[in-house]
C-alpha positions, 0 to 999 in steps of 0.5 A: 507459493511465489516461484519467480519475480517478473520484471514488468512495465506499463505503457508510457512508463519511463525506462528507468523505472521497473516493476518487480512483480511477485506473482499476485502477491505484490509489486515492488519498484526499482528506480534508476537515477544518475546518482543511485538506484532505489528499490521501493520495497523488498517483497515478502521474503529475502529469497524473492528480494534476492531473485529480483535483484539478481535479475537487475544485476547489471543495473544494480552493481554500477552505483549505490543502492537505496532502499525505501520501505513503504510500510511495515506490512509483511509483503512489502519489507520481509525481504529486508535481510537480503539488502541489510548492510548492503544499502541504507533502508529508509522508512517513515518514523511511525514504522518503528512503532509497528516494528516493535509491536508484539503483533508484528512477531505474531504475524511472522509466526502465523505465516511461518506455520502456514508456509515454509518459505517464511522460515528464514524471514528476519524482521529488520527495520529501517536505518534511517527514519523521517517524519512528514516528508523527505526528498531523495535527489538522484540528479536526473530524478527526485523521489519525494517520500510523502507520508500518506497514512490511513491504510497504515500509520506509517505508509508513504507514497513516492512522488517523482515530479520530473516524470509526474509518476506516483508510486502509490503502493497501498494508498491506492488499490484496485478494487479498493484499499483498506483502512488501518483500523475501525477508527473514524480518524483512520478513515479521515486520513485515508481519504485525505491521503487519496486527495493528496495523491489526486492533487498531484495530477499524476500522469501515472499512478502505480499501486502495489496491487491491482496491476494498473497505472491509471490515475483514475484508480485514485478517483475510483477509490475516493468515489468508493469512500464517498458512496459509503458515506452517503449510503451510511448517512441515510440509515436509522440508528437500528440499521447503523447497529446491525452487525450484518450490514455489510452482507445486506443488499446495497451495502455489499462490496459488489454494490459499490465496485465491480468485482472482476469475473476472473478474480480468484475466490480467495482474493475476492474474500480478502477484498470483502473483509477490507470492505467490511472494515471500511464500512465499519469505519464509515459507520463509526464516523457517522455516529461520532458526527451525530453525537457531536451535533453535526449533520449526516 
């Protein structure tokens, strides 16, 4: 169980930006501008969100608060009830489709059965939605909300051009991000989103998982997906159909990225599952390309 929220920073990170770290679970971000404060994501429970805001009390109370939900994954928006009615909540329009999907309620029921800390979670959606992109003009800082699908259909990253900082949330992840579904289109989208973030030429790229601010994480994620495509492209039809492909030498997670020795076993298992999805997507994309008469 997450017991506390820690206020963190990174070398070279502007003092107007604070990382709100809920243990190993997720990082949210607080940005202070001249006109208003912005909270990007509300963490996994209302209690965690209130803990974070309490620690930021002096920074929060002197100007309006605006909340951005990066996407409708539980660890990023289940704290919404802590700010509902107090601040407008902004998300991409596709977030509403996810919120209305029956699977969202099922995830809450499952998580509540596993941990009592989720018992008081109320699923609250955004007040304001947009398509494409949206800009929040804070006077000294601009927060550009950029649709970066692939990890999820509703995912957005935040670009702060004055500081050349990208809050990439889950579009970039160490060691790897996960594609939304076993669909070739989702694979194309996540690679496109990664290229879009890379092309920003950011000074710092800050994901919600992995505790890094290095722009090299974007290049590493792109290299991982490229390596998957190259390796899958050399397979025979029988190997492409192998359901155990991800556990064979040359196609395991550790054959593409380094797994930190200190990474907990459950976290490693999580990323192995992410890799299995990414690999299945890559296989599907390659099969579709072959069927359309394209070259491997």
